[in-house]
N, CA, C and O atoms as a printed pandas DataFrame, in Angstrom:
     atom_number atom_name residue_name chain_id  residue_number  x_coord  y_coord  z_coord
0              1         N          MET        A               1    0.862   -1.131    0.072
1              2        CA          MET        A               1   -0.081   -0.318   -0.136
2              3         C          MET        A               1    0.808    1.374   -0.280
3              4         O          MET        A               1    0.227    2.457   -0.206
4              5         N          GLN        A               2    2.086    1.210   -0.465
5              6        CA          GLN        A               2    2.884    2.424   -0.034
6              7         C          GLN        A               2    2.394    3.411   -0.886
7              8         O          GLN        A               2    2.136    4.558   -0.521
8              9         N          ARG        A               3    2.196    2.765   -2.583
9             10        CA          ARG        A               3    1.411    3.883   -3.349
10            11         C          ARG        A               3    0.056    3.549   -3.659
11            12         O          ARG        A               3   -0.250    2.575   -4.346
12            13         N          THR        A               4   -0.897    4.491   -3.069
13            14        CA          THR        A               4   -2.421    3.933   -3.498
14            15         C          THR        A               4   -3.203    4.889   -4.020
15            16         O          THR        A               4   -3.179    6.087   -3.740
16            17         N          TYR        A               5   -4.062    4.204   -4.962
17            18        CA          TYR        A               5   -5.145    4.992   -5.585
18            19         C          TYR        A               5   -6.263    4.788   -4.896
19            20         O          TYR        A               5   -6.485    3.754   -4.264
20            21         N          ILE        A               6   -6.938    5.642   -4.966
21            22        CA          ILE        A               6   -8.363    5.658   -4.469
22            23         C          ILE        A               6   -9.323    5.655   -5.420
23            24         O          ILE        A               6   -9.544    6.775   -5.881
24            25         N          ALA        A               7  -10.312    4.301   -6.107
25            26        CA          ALA        A               7  -11.156    4.702   -7.104
26            27         C          ALA        A               7  -12.429    4.908   -6.524
27            28         O          ALA        A               7  -12.916    3.950   -5.925
28            29         N          THR        A               8  -13.115    6.047   -6.584
29            30        CA          THR        A               8  -14.572    6.037   -6.445
30            31         C          THR        A               8  -15.055    7.071   -7.272
31            32         O          THR        A               8  -14.368    7.963   -7.767
32            33         N          ASP        A               9  -16.639    6.860   -7.437
33            34        CA          ASP        A               9  -17.406    7.863   -8.327
34            35         C          ASP        A               9  -17.375    9.178   -7.508
35            36         O          ASP        A               9  -17.396   10.105   -8.318
36            37         N          ASP        A              10  -17.340    9.564   -6.453
37            38        CA          ASP        A              10  -17.536   10.735   -5.632
38            39         C          ASP        A              10  -16.575   11.218   -4.951
39            40         O          ASP        A              10  -16.500   10.890   -3.767
40            41         N          PRO        A              11  -15.656   12.063   -5.481
41            42        CA          PRO        A              11  -14.556   12.439   -4.732
42            43         C          PRO        A              11  -14.695   13.727   -4.010
43            44         O          PRO        A              11  -13.717   14.388   -3.661
44            45         N          HIS        A              12  -16.071   14.112   -3.766
45            46        CA          HIS        A              12  -16.454   15.098   -2.907
46            47         C          HIS        A              12  -17.234   14.477   -1.616
47            48         O          HIS        A              12  -17.952   15.085   -0.822
48            49         N          SER        A              13  -16.909   13.164   -1.629
49            50        CA          SER        A              13  -17.991   12.603   -0.201
50            51         C          SER        A              13  -17.059   12.992    0.761
51            52         O          SER        A              13  -15.924   13.453    0.646
52            53         N          GLY        A              14  -17.936   12.645    1.996
53            54        CA          GLY        A              14  -17.250   13.257    3.176
54            55         C          GLY        A              14  -16.359   11.682    3.628
55            56         O          GLY        A              14  -15.336   11.915    4.273
56            57         N          PHE        A              15  -16.558   10.588    3.437
57            58        CA          PHE        A              15  -15.728    9.640    3.659
58            59         C          PHE        A              15  -14.533    9.371    2.641
59            60         O          PHE        A              15  -13.442    9.045    3.109
60            61         N          TYR        A              16  -14.723    9.512    1.082
61            62        CA          TYR        A              16  -13.369    9.799    0.475
62            63         C          TYR        A              16  -12.230   10.872    1.018
63            64         O          TYR        A              16  -11.019   10.687    1.131
64            65         N          GLN        A              17  -12.999   12.033    1.312
65            66        CA          GLN        A              17  -12.016   13.075    1.722
66            67         C          GLN        A              17  -11.190   12.774    3.176
67            68         O          GLN        A              17   -9.997   12.993    3.385
68            69         N          ALA        A              18  -12.125   12.241    4.056
69            70        CA          ALA        A              18  -11.522   11.815    5.391
70            71         C          ALA        A              18  -10.591   10.594    5.522
71            72         O          ALA        A              18   -9.671   10.570    6.340
72            73         N          LEU        A              19  -10.903    9.462    4.580
73            74        CA          LEU        A              19   -9.795    8.514    4.161
74            75         C          LEU        A              19   -8.656    9.244    3.786
75            76         O          LEU        A              19   -7.631    9.235    4.467
76            77         N          ARG        A              20   -8.786    9.920    2.667
77            78        CA          ARG        A              20   -7.222   10.362    2.257
78            79         C          ARG        A              20   -6.602   10.998    3.280
79            80         O          ARG        A              20   -5.375   11.032    3.379
80            81         N          ARG        A              21   -7.436   11.569    4.145
81            82        CA          ARG        A              21   -6.699   12.509    5.030
82            83         C          ARG        A              21   -5.656   11.414    5.920
83            84         O          ARG        A              21   -4.430   11.511    5.984
84            85         N          GLU        A              22   -6.576   10.278    6.627
85            86        CA          GLU        A              22   -6.040    9.545    7.323
86            87         C          GLU        A              22   -4.846    8.677    6.593
87            88         O          GLU        A              22   -3.771    8.554    7.180
88            89         N          LEU        A              23   -5.071    8.026    5.192
89            90        CA          LEU        A              23   -4.023    7.536    4.499
90            91         C          LEU        A              23   -2.906    8.311    4.579
91            92         O          LEU        A              23   -1.893    7.812    5.069
92            93         N          SER        A              24   -2.897    9.510    4.166
93            94        CA          SER        A              24   -1.589   10.543    3.980
94            95         C          SER        A              24   -1.431   10.574    5.361
95            96         O          SER        A              24   -0.378    9.941    5.453
96            97         N          SER        A              25   -1.721   10.848    6.429
97            98        CA          SER        A              25   -1.333   10.958    7.679
98            99         C          SER        A              25   -0.515    9.554    8.206
99           100         O          SER        A              25    0.450    9.658    8.963
100          101         N          ALA        A              26   -0.915    8.474    7.812
101          102        CA          ALA        A              26   -0.279    7.026    7.920
102          103         C          ALA        A              26    0.831    6.990    7.224
103          104         O          ALA        A              26    1.459    5.931    7.214
104          105         N          GLY        A              27    1.291    8.051    6.537
105          106        CA          GLY        A              27    2.463    7.816    5.655
106          107         C          GLY        A              27    2.386    7.077    3.940
107          108         O          GLY        A              27    3.242    7.148    3.059
108          109         N          ILE        A              28    1.512    6.630    3.920
109          110        CA          ILE        A              28    0.791    6.335    2.850
110          111         C          ILE        A              28    0.654    7.213    1.517
111          112         O          ILE        A              28   -0.208    8.090    1.449
112          113         N          GLU        A              29    1.560    6.939    0.427
113          114        CA          GLU        A              29    1.511    7.787   -0.710
114          115         C          GLU        A              29    0.598    7.843   -1.437
115          116         O          GLU        A              29    0.434    6.787   -2.048
116          117         N          LEU        A              30   -0.511    9.061   -1.800
117          118        CA          LEU        A              30   -1.742    8.617   -2.589
118          119         C          LEU        A              30   -1.513    9.194   -3.927
119          120         O          LEU        A              30   -1.087   10.348   -3.971
120          121         N          VAL        A              31   -1.766    8.463   -5.177
121          122        CA          VAL        A              31   -1.410    8.878   -6.490
122          123         C          VAL        A              31   -2.521    8.955   -6.980
123          124         O          VAL        A              31   -3.495    8.366   -6.512
124          125         N          ASP        A              32   -2.556    9.930   -8.327
125          126        CA          ASP        A              32   -3.667   10.180   -8.987
126          127         C          ASP        A              32   -4.003    9.477  -10.311
127          128         O          ASP        A              32   -4.804    9.790  -11.192
128          129         N          SER        A              33   -3.087    8.348  -10.188
129          130        CA          SER        A              33   -3.595    7.369  -11.631
130          131         C          SER        A              33   -3.334    5.759  -11.209
131          132         O          SER        A              33   -2.266    5.261  -10.855
132          133         N          PRO        A              34   -4.165    5.343  -11.302
133          134        CA          PRO        A              34   -3.741    3.673  -11.062
134          135         C          PRO        A              34   -2.732    2.728  -11.690
135          136         O          PRO        A              34   -2.481    1.537  -11.505
136          137         N          ALA        A              35   -2.227    3.688  -12.518
137          138        CA          ALA        A              35   -1.229    2.986  -13.386
138          139         C          ALA        A              35    0.242    3.203  -12.762
139          140         O          ALA        A              35    1.280    2.629  -13.092
140          141         N          ASP        A              36    0.023    4.326  -11.629
141          142        CA          ASP        A              36    1.311    4.700  -10.942
142          143         C          ASP        A              36    0.972    4.031   -9.453
143          144         O          ASP        A              36    1.718    4.377   -8.537
144          145         N          ALA        A              37   -0.026    3.163   -9.173
145          146        CA          ALA        A              37   -0.569    2.931   -7.822
146          147         C          ALA        A              37    0.114    1.249   -7.535
147          148         O          ALA        A              37   -0.051    0.407   -8.418
148          149         N          THR        A              38    0.613    1.006   -6.682
149          150        CA          THR        A              38    1.079   -0.250   -6.156
150          151         C          THR        A              38   -0.432   -1.103   -5.605
151          152         O          THR        A              38   -0.606   -2.279   -5.925
152          153         N          SER        A              39   -1.302   -0.459   -4.884
153          154        CA          SER        A              39   -2.650   -0.999   -4.620
154          155         C          SER        A              39   -3.495    0.406   -5.079
155          156         O          SER        A              39   -3.185    1.571   -5.330
156          157         N          ILE        A              40   -4.881   -0.483   -5.034
157          158        CA          ILE        A              40   -6.422    0.367   -5.356
158          159         C          ILE        A              40   -7.029    0.157   -4.470
159          160         O          ILE        A              40   -7.290   -0.999   -4.138
160          161         N          PHE        A              41   -7.444    1.207   -3.809
161          162        CA          PHE        A              41   -8.524    1.241   -2.821
162          163         C          PHE        A              41   -9.718    1.594   -3.346
163          164         O          PHE        A              41   -9.848    2.812   -3.477
164          165         N          ASN        A              42  -10.854    0.771   -3.773
165          166        CA          ASN        A              42  -11.990    0.815   -4.583
166          167         C          ASN        A              42  -13.405    0.997   -3.377
167          168         O          ASN        A              42  -13.905    0.189   -2.595
168          169         N          ILE        A              43  -13.709    2.427   -3.684
169          170        CA          ILE        A              43  -14.905    2.607   -2.988
170          171         C          ILE        A              43  -15.934    2.267   -3.708
171          172         O          ILE        A              43  -16.351    3.111   -4.501
172          173         N          HIS        A              44  -16.572    1.035   -3.633
173          174        CA          HIS        A              44  -17.739    0.595   -4.506
174          175         C          HIS        A              44  -18.941    1.673   -4.467
175          176         O          HIS        A              44  -19.360    2.220   -5.488
176          177         N          SER        A              45  -19.421    1.904   -3.237
177          178        CA          SER        A              45  -20.734    2.816   -3.075
178          179         C          SER        A              45  -20.528    3.400   -1.709
179          180         O          SER        A              45  -20.125    2.788   -0.720
180          181         N          ASP        A              46  -20.868    4.700   -1.789
181          182        CA          ASP        A              46  -20.615    5.540   -0.628
182          183         C          ASP        A              46  -21.936    6.131   -0.539
183          184         O          ASP        A              46  -22.198    6.935   -1.434
184          185         N          ILE        A              47  -23.091    5.854    0.594
185          186        CA          ILE        A              47  -24.467    6.358    0.846
186          187         C          ILE        A              47  -24.534    6.917    2.242
187          188         O          ILE        A              47  -24.314    6.301    3.285
188          189         N          THR        A              48  -24.842    8.068    2.113
189          190        CA          THR        A              48  -25.537    8.788    3.328
190          191         C          THR        A              48  -26.821    9.327    3.319
191          192         O          THR        A              48  -26.974   10.131    2.400
192          193         N          ASN        A              49  -27.801    9.158    4.032
193          194        CA          ASN        A              49  -28.665    9.640    4.294
194          195         C          ASN        A              49  -29.649    9.917    5.548
195          196         O          ASN        A              49  -29.052    9.909    6.624
196          197         N          GLN        A              50  -30.869   10.131    5.610
197          198        CA          GLN        A              50  -31.628    9.946    6.963
198          199         C          GLN        A              50  -32.993    9.554    6.755
199          200         O          GLN        A              50  -33.653    9.774    5.740
200          201         N          ARG        A              51  -33.365    8.957    7.793
201          202        CA          ARG        A              51  -35.082    8.649    7.788
202          203         C          ARG        A              51  -35.471    8.967    9.209
203          204         O          ARG        A              51  -34.819    9.063   10.249
204          205         N          VAL        A              52  -36.749    9.097    8.912
205          206        CA          VAL        A              52  -37.499    9.451   10.329
206          207         C          VAL        A              52  -37.711    8.010   10.953
207          208         O          VAL        A              52  -37.985    6.921   10.448
208          209         N          LEU        A              53  -37.454    8.474   12.371
209          210        CA          LEU        A              53  -37.709    7.036   13.143
210          211         C          LEU        A              53  -39.219    7.039   13.911
211          212         O          LEU        A              53  -39.889    6.033   14.144
212          213         N          SER        A              54  -39.544    8.320   14.213
213          214        CA          SER        A              54  -40.747    8.739   15.098
214          215         C          SER        A              54  -41.447   10.134   14.392
215          216         O          SER        A              54  -41.015   11.016   13.650
216          217         N          VAL        A              55  -42.573    9.886   14.942
217          218        CA          VAL        A              55  -43.564   11.189   14.687
218          219         C          VAL        A              55  -44.441   11.101   15.523
219          220         O          VAL        A              55  -44.804   10.012   15.968
220          221         N          SER        A              56  -45.218   12.861   16.091
221          222        CA          SER        A              56  -45.737   13.399   16.985
222          223         C          SER        A              56  -46.877   12.827   16.951
223          224         O          SER        A              56  -46.952   11.899   16.146
224          225         N          ALA        A              57  -48.066   13.130   17.726
225          226        CA          ALA        A              57  -49.343   13.028   17.341
226          227         C          ALA        A              57  -49.878   13.727   15.873
227          228         O          ALA        A              57  -50.532   13.239   14.951
228          229         N          ARG        A              58  -49.374   14.925   16.050
229          230        CA          ARG        A              58  -49.566   15.946   15.131
230          231         C          ARG        A              58  -49.206   15.284   13.598
231          232         O          ARG        A              58  -49.636   15.741   12.539
232          233         N          ASN        A              59  -48.362   14.160   13.732
233          234        CA          ASN        A              59  -47.515   13.762   12.557
234          235         C          ASN        A              59  -46.292   14.770   12.084
235          236         O          ASN        A              59  -46.131   15.189   10.938
236          237         N          VAL        A              60  -45.689   14.981   12.926
237          238        CA          VAL        A              60  -44.402   16.108   12.784
238          239         C          VAL        A              60  -43.327   14.926   13.334
239          240         O          VAL        A              60  -43.604   14.235   14.315
240          241         N          PRO        A              61  -41.977   14.771   12.525
241          242        CA          PRO        A              61  -41.261   14.236   12.865
242          243         C          PRO        A              61  -40.400   14.840   13.903
243          244         O          PRO        A              61  -39.975   15.990   13.798
244          245         N          THR        A              62  -40.043   13.776   15.284
245          246        CA          THR        A              62  -39.691   14.048   16.130
246          247         C          THR        A              62  -38.062   13.216   16.262
247          248         O          THR        A              62  -37.058   13.477   16.925
248          249         N          GLU        A              63  -38.249   12.615   15.725
249          250        CA          GLU        A              63  -36.683   11.741   15.882
250          251         C          GLU        A              63  -36.000   11.099   14.351
251          252         O          GLU        A              63  -36.587   10.398   13.526
252          253         N          TYR        A              64  -35.119   11.410   14.324
253          254        CA          TYR        A              64  -34.320   10.861   12.887
254          255         C          TYR        A              64  -33.227   10.356   13.207
255          256         O          TYR        A              64  -32.537   10.726   14.156
256          257         N          GLU        A              65  -32.902    9.209   12.223
257          258        CA          GLU        A              65  -31.909    8.459   12.411
258          259         C          GLU        A              65  -30.894    9.021   10.570
259          260         O          GLU        A              65  -31.365    9.145    9.439
260          261         N          VAL        A              66  -29.436    9.217   11.084
261          262        CA          VAL        A              66  -28.785    9.522   10.128
262          263         C          VAL        A              66  -27.668    7.694    9.974
263          264         O          VAL        A              66  -27.300    6.863   10.804
264          265         N          PHE        A              67  -27.545    7.809    8.739
265          266        CA          PHE        A              67  -26.789    6.618    8.439
266          267         C          PHE        A              67  -25.752    6.869    7.444
267          268         O          PHE        A              67  -25.891    7.965    6.901
268          269         N          TYR        A              68  -24.887    6.274    7.095
269          270        CA          TYR        A              68  -23.661    6.410    6.224
270          271         C          TYR        A              68  -23.461    4.514    6.038
271          272         O          TYR        A              68  -23.529    3.648    6.911
272          273         N          ILE        A              69  -23.231    4.400    4.729
273          274        CA          ILE        A              69  -23.042    2.785    4.463
274          275         C          ILE        A              69  -22.041    3.380    3.260
275          276         O          ILE        A              69  -22.163    4.331    2.487
276          277         N          VAL        A              70  -20.880    2.271    3.483
277          278        CA          VAL        A              70  -19.994    2.168    2.318
278          279         C          VAL        A              70  -19.570    0.642    2.029
279          280         O          VAL        A              70  -19.814   -0.322    2.755
280          281         N          ASN        A              71  -19.001    0.643    1.019
281          282        CA          ASN        A              71  -18.679   -0.769    0.339
282          283         C          ASN        A              71  -17.419   -0.632   -0.237
283          284         O          ASN        A              71  -17.212    0.374   -0.915
284          285         N          TYR        A              72  -16.629   -1.374   -0.106
285          286        CA          TYR        A              72  -15.217   -1.147   -0.243
286          287         C          TYR        A              72  -14.063   -2.697   -0.668
287          288         O          TYR        A              72  -14.434   -3.845   -0.423
288          289         N          SER        A              73  -13.040   -2.453   -1.152
289          290        CA          SER        A              73  -12.308   -3.547   -1.359
290          291         C          SER        A              73  -10.770   -2.831   -1.596
291          292         O          SER        A              73  -10.516   -1.626   -1.603
292          293         N          LEU        A              74   -9.963   -3.820   -1.760
293          294        CA          LEU        A              74   -8.673   -3.092   -1.922
294          295         C          LEU        A              74   -7.528   -4.309   -2.576
295          296         O          LEU        A              74   -7.249   -5.284   -1.879
296          297         N          VAL        A              75   -7.008   -4.163   -3.759
297          298        CA          VAL        A              75   -6.335   -4.856   -4.822
298          299         C          VAL        A              75   -5.109   -4.405   -5.091
299          300         O          VAL        A              75   -4.842   -3.204   -5.055
300          301         N          SER        A              76   -4.244   -5.327   -5.387
301          302        CA          SER        A              76   -2.917   -5.066   -5.500
302          303         C          SER        A              76   -2.760   -5.893   -7.011
303          304         O          SER        A              76   -2.615   -7.115   -7.002
304          305         N          GLY        A              77   -2.793   -5.298   -8.009
305          306        CA          GLY        A              77   -2.159   -5.879   -9.317
306          307         C          GLY        A              77   -3.584   -7.027   -9.447
307          308         O          GLY        A              77   -4.756   -6.665   -9.349
308          309         N          PRO        A              78   -3.151   -8.356   -9.672
309          310        CA          PRO        A              78   -4.148   -9.325   -9.407
310          311         C          PRO        A              78   -4.481   -9.680   -8.227
311          312         O          PRO        A              78   -5.658  -10.031   -8.150
312          313         N          THR        A              79   -3.855   -9.724   -7.214
313          314        CA          THR        A              79   -4.206   -9.984   -5.757
314          315         C          THR        A              79   -5.252   -9.078   -5.202
315          316         O          THR        A              79   -5.069   -7.880   -4.988
316          317         N          THR        A              80   -6.383   -9.739   -4.979
317          318        CA          THR        A              80   -7.414   -9.184   -3.952
318          319         C          THR        A              80   -6.613   -9.137   -2.423
319          320         O          THR        A              80   -6.396  -10.193   -1.829
320          321         N          LEU        A              81   -6.323   -8.211   -2.022
321          322        CA          LEU        A              81   -6.064   -8.219   -0.228
322          323         C          LEU        A              81   -6.990   -7.871    0.603
323          324         O          LEU        A              81   -6.818   -7.962    1.818
324          325         N          MET        A              82   -8.155   -7.405    0.037
325          326        CA          MET        A              82   -9.375   -6.933    0.688
326          327         C          MET        A              82  -10.436   -7.371   -0.119
327          328         O          MET        A              82  -10.687   -6.820   -1.191
328          329         N          GLN        A              83  -11.127   -8.396    0.351
329          330        CA          GLN        A              83  -12.845   -8.827   -0.284
330          331         C          GLN        A              83  -13.557   -7.499   -0.305
331          332         O          GLN        A              83  -12.964   -6.592    0.279
332          333         N          PRO        A              84  -14.627   -7.231   -0.824
333          334        CA          PRO        A              84  -15.611   -6.330   -0.771
334          335         C          PRO        A              84  -16.418   -6.357    0.522
335          336         O          PRO        A              84  -17.083   -7.336    0.861
336          337         N          ARG        A              85  -16.334   -5.343    1.155
337          338        CA          ARG        A              85  -16.874   -5.107    2.499
338          339         C          ARG        A              85  -17.824   -4.196    2.422
339          340         O          ARG        A              85  -18.050   -3.452    1.467
340          341         N          THR        A              86  -18.455   -4.265    3.570
341          342        CA          THR        A              86  -19.725   -2.990    3.600
342          343         C          THR        A              86  -19.730   -2.633    5.168
343          344         O          THR        A              86  -19.891   -3.552    5.971
344          345         N          GLN        A              87  -19.615   -1.768    5.461
345          346        CA          GLN        A              87  -19.870   -0.968    6.635
346          347         C          GLN        A              87  -20.573    0.101    6.984
347          348         O          GLN        A              87  -20.206    1.224    6.638
348          349         N          THR        A              88  -21.666   -0.104    7.709
349          350        CA          THR        A              88  -22.734    0.772    8.121
350          351         C          THR        A              88  -22.723    1.412    9.568
351          352         O          THR        A              88  -22.381    0.800   10.580
352          353         N          GLN        A              89  -23.084    2.537    9.531
353          354        CA          GLN        A              89  -23.077    3.393   10.839
354          355         C          GLN        A              89  -24.086    4.015   10.921
355          356         O          GLN        A              89  -24.503    4.549    9.894
356          357         N          THR        A              90  -25.052    4.206   12.544
357          358        CA          THR        A              90  -26.063    4.965   12.212
358          359         C          THR        A              90  -26.010    5.962   13.870
359          360         O          THR        A              90  -25.739    5.549   14.998
360          361         N          LYS        A              91  -26.282    6.969   13.536
361          362        CA          LYS        A              91  -26.839    7.866   15.066
362          363         C          LYS        A              91  -28.270    8.289   15.096
363          364         O          LYS        A              91  -28.834    8.354   14.004
364          365         N          PHE        A              92  -28.775    8.511   15.894
365          366        CA          PHE        A              92  -30.030    9.274   15.794
366          367         C          PHE        A              92  -29.952   10.742   16.411
367          368         O          PHE        A              92  -28.855   11.057   16.874
368          369         N          TYR        A              93  -30.989   11.686   16.475
369          370        CA          TYR        A              93  -31.112   12.623   17.001
370          371         C          TYR        A              93  -32.812   13.177   17.132
371          372         O          TYR        A              93  -33.678   13.039   16.268
372          373         N          THR        A              94  -32.943   13.747   18.316
373          374        CA          THR        A              94  -34.237   14.250   18.221
374          375         C          THR        A              94  -34.381   15.335   17.528
375          376         O          THR        A              94  -33.316   15.917   17.320
376          377         N          TRP        A              95  -35.721   16.035   16.901
377          378        CA          TRP        A              95  -35.915   17.068   16.151
378          379         C          TRP        A              95  -36.974   17.926   16.992
379          380         O          TRP        A              95  -37.974   17.501   17.571
380          381         N          ASP        A              96  -36.502   19.237   16.914
381          382        CA          ASP        A              96  -37.531   20.347   17.436
382          383         C          ASP        A              96  -37.642   21.181   16.377
383          384         O          ASP        A              96  -36.654   21.620   15.790
384          385         N          GLU        A              97  -39.185   21.536   15.969
385          386        CA          GLU        A              97  -39.108   22.437   14.637
386          387         C          GLU        A              97  -38.711   24.146   15.161
387          388         O          GLU        A              97  -38.751   25.146   14.444
388          389         N          THR        A              98  -38.403   24.086   16.349
389          390        CA          THR        A              98  -38.549   25.444   16.699
390          391         C          THR        A              98  -36.851   25.748   16.874
391          392         O          THR        A              98  -36.479   26.908   17.051
392          393         N          LEU        A              99  -35.945   24.715   16.817
393          394        CA          LEU        A              99  -34.744   24.555   16.590
394          395         C          LEU        A              99  -34.135   24.263   15.416
395          396         O          LEU        A              99  -33.018   23.763   15.547
396          397         N          VAL        A             100  -34.540   24.427   14.267
397          398        CA          VAL        A             100  -33.998   24.187   13.214
398          399         C          VAL        A             100  -32.527   24.328   12.802
399          400         O          VAL        A             100  -31.901   23.448   12.212
400          401         N          LEU        A             101  -32.047   25.491   13.161
401          402        CA          LEU        A             101  -30.652   26.095   12.798
402          403         C          LEU        A             101  -29.630   24.992   13.614
403          404         O          LEU        A             101  -28.713   24.332   13.123
404          405         N          GLY        A             102  -30.033   25.017   14.808
405          406        CA          GLY        A             102  -29.407   24.182   15.620
406          407         C          GLY        A             102  -29.462   22.518   15.223
407          408         O          GLY        A             102  -28.458   21.811   15.305
408          409         N          LYS        A             103  -30.729   22.031   14.803
409          410        CA          LYS        A             103  -30.603   20.816   14.428
410          411         C          LYS        A             103  -29.929   20.321   13.331
411          412         O          LYS        A             103  -29.251   19.312   13.135
412          413         N          GLN        A             104  -30.295   21.331   12.615
413          414        CA          GLN        A             104  -29.164   21.128   11.263
414          415         C          GLN        A             104  -27.834   20.792   11.492
415          416         O          GLN        A             104  -27.259   19.841   10.963
416          417         N          MET        A             105  -27.190   21.829   12.537
417          418        CA          MET        A             105  -25.700   21.813   12.846
418          419         C          MET        A             105  -25.455   20.535   13.483
419          420         O          MET        A             105  -24.330   20.037   13.522
420          421         N          GLU        A             106  -26.495   19.991   13.987
421          422        CA          GLU        A             106  -26.410   18.973   14.658
422          423         C          GLU        A             106  -26.465   17.431   13.752
423          424         O          GLU        A             106  -25.809   16.445   14.090
424          425         N          GLN        A             107  -27.117   17.464   12.908
425          426        CA          GLN        A             107  -27.026   16.574   11.740
426          427         C          GLN        A             107  -25.768   16.449   11.494
427          428         O          GLN        A             107  -25.143   15.524   12.011
428          429         N          GLN        A             108  -25.162   17.353   10.662
429          430        CA          GLN        A             108  -23.841   17.428   10.202
430          431         C          GLN        A             108  -22.791   17.061   11.004
431          432         O          GLN        A             108  -21.799   16.554   10.480
432          433         N          THR        A             109  -22.856   17.265   12.387
433          434        CA          THR        A             109  -22.004   16.793   12.910
434          435         C          THR        A             109  -22.132   15.474   13.419
435          436         O          THR        A             109  -21.134   14.795   13.659
436          437         N          LEU        A             110  -23.449   15.005   13.625
437          438        CA          LEU        A             110  -23.276   13.524   13.610
438          439         C          LEU        A             110  -22.846   12.843   12.349
439          440         O          LEU        A             110  -22.171   11.819   12.240
440          441         N          ARG        A             111  -23.339   13.569   11.459
441          442        CA          ARG        A             111  -22.622   12.836    9.845
442          443         C          ARG        A             111  -21.226   12.952    9.941
443          444         O          ARG        A             111  -20.629   12.062    9.336
444          445         N          ASP        A             112  -20.556   13.739   10.493
445          446        CA          ASP        A             112  -19.065   13.726   10.697
446          447         C          ASP        A             112  -18.553   12.720   11.390
447          448         O          ASP        A             112  -17.608   12.084   10.924
448          449         N          ALA        A             113  -19.015   12.463   12.433
449          450        CA          ALA        A             113  -18.510   11.769   13.856
450          451         C          ALA        A             113  -18.899   10.364   12.948
451          452         O          ALA        A             113  -17.880    9.682   12.838
452          453         N          ILE        A             114  -19.917    9.821   12.360
453          454        CA          ILE        A             114  -20.343    8.525   11.539
454          455         C          ILE        A             114  -18.798    8.587   10.373
455          456         O          ILE        A             114  -18.181    7.537   10.196
456          457         N          VAL        A             115  -18.535    9.318    9.981
457          458        CA          VAL        A             115  -17.471    9.157    8.746
458          459         C          VAL        A             115  -16.198    9.189    9.535
459          460         O          VAL        A             115  -15.313    8.483    9.051
460          461         N          GLY        A             116  -15.913    9.783   10.540
461          462        CA          GLY        A             116  -14.544    9.405   11.275
462          463         C          GLY        A             116  -14.743    8.088   11.809
463          464         O          GLY        A             116  -13.785    7.338   11.620
464          465         N          ASP        A             117  -15.969    7.473   12.580
465          466        CA          ASP        A             117  -16.283    6.037   12.582
466          467         C          ASP        A             117  -15.666    5.142   11.844
467          468         O          ASP        A             117  -14.701    4.463   12.196
468          469         N          LEU        A             118  -16.337    5.122   10.573
469          470        CA          LEU        A             118  -16.097    4.567    9.579
470          471         C          LEU        A             118  -14.537    4.421    9.042
471          472         O          LEU        A             118  -14.010    3.347    8.749
472          473         N          VAL        A             119  -13.920    5.696    8.975
473          474        CA          VAL        A             119  -12.573    5.549    8.742
474          475         C          VAL        A             119  -11.669    4.785    9.638
475          476         O          VAL        A             119  -10.731    4.150    9.156
476          477         N          ARG        A             120  -11.872    4.806   10.775
477          478        CA          ARG        A             120  -11.071    4.187   11.888
478          479         C          ARG        A             120  -11.174    2.839   11.849
479          480         O          ARG        A             120  -10.297    2.093   12.286
480          481         N          VAL        A             121  -12.308    2.429   11.296
481          482        CA          VAL        A             121  -12.999    1.085   11.051
482          483         C          VAL        A             121  -12.089    0.214    9.995
483          484         O          VAL        A             121  -11.629   -0.923   10.093
484          485         N          VAL        A             122  -12.003    1.264    8.872
485          486        CA          VAL        A             122  -11.046    0.743    7.547
486          487         C          VAL        A             122   -9.622    0.855    7.913
487          488         O          VAL        A             122   -8.811   -0.011    7.582
488          489         N          MET        A             123   -9.266    2.021    8.666
489          490        CA          MET        A             123   -7.872    1.802    8.988
490          491         C          MET        A             123   -7.194    0.884    9.966
491          492         O          MET        A             123   -5.969    0.770    9.998
492          493         N          ILE        A             124   -8.293    0.003   11.043
493          494        CA          ILE        A             124   -7.921   -0.930   11.374
494          495         C          ILE        A             124   -7.889   -2.453   10.614
495          496         O          ILE        A             124   -7.388   -3.507   11.006
496          497         N          GLN        A             125   -8.563   -2.162    9.480
497          498        CA          GLN        A             125   -8.661   -3.459    8.752
498          499         C          GLN        A             125   -7.214   -3.640    7.747
499          500         O          GLN        A             125   -6.529   -4.615    7.440
500          501         N          LEU        A             126   -7.144   -1.956    7.378
501          502        CA          LEU        A             126   -5.909   -2.174    6.468
502          503         C          LEU        A             126   -4.915   -2.407    7.334
503          504         O          LEU        A             126   -4.054   -3.208    6.969
504          505         N          SER        A             127   -4.798   -1.830    8.558
505          506        CA          SER        A             127   -3.229   -1.965    9.415
506          507         C          SER        A             127   -3.077   -3.524    9.667
507          508         O          SER        A             127   -2.003   -3.831   10.184
508          509         N          SER        A             128   -4.071   -4.708    9.361
509          510        CA          SER        A             128   -4.027   -6.076    9.658
510          511         C          SER        A             128   -3.726   -6.693    8.268
511          512         O          SER        A             128   -3.764   -7.922    8.228
512          513         N          ILE        A             129   -3.486   -6.154    7.331
513          514        CA          ILE        A             129   -3.109   -6.727    5.782
514          515         C          ILE        A             129   -1.765   -6.463    5.649
515          516         O          ILE        A             129   -1.176   -6.767    4.612
């Protein structure tokens, strides 16, 4: 993994950006072309969203779940170093329609925390290779 290329459809996703930072911090050289790489980290899917968990008697959402799902693998030439794996992280938060701005910030903070958790899991898995 000395020279790694990260293959993704969305180079602006939170997971991709956080993974790049962590790999660089770990001393792994990230390259811009798969031809220059000794290994390729494939991000097959990178999905984040939220869903309603509960509603009030007035049918207003009162609780949401934020989730993030990533599917990835690692190859080095013809050798598969890590079979495709899927990681899912979820967190929930309560919703108060009178605190919209604060709740939007809370949602983004939770999403950032989820990304950090996912990247830590991936880095632990990579360290065992």
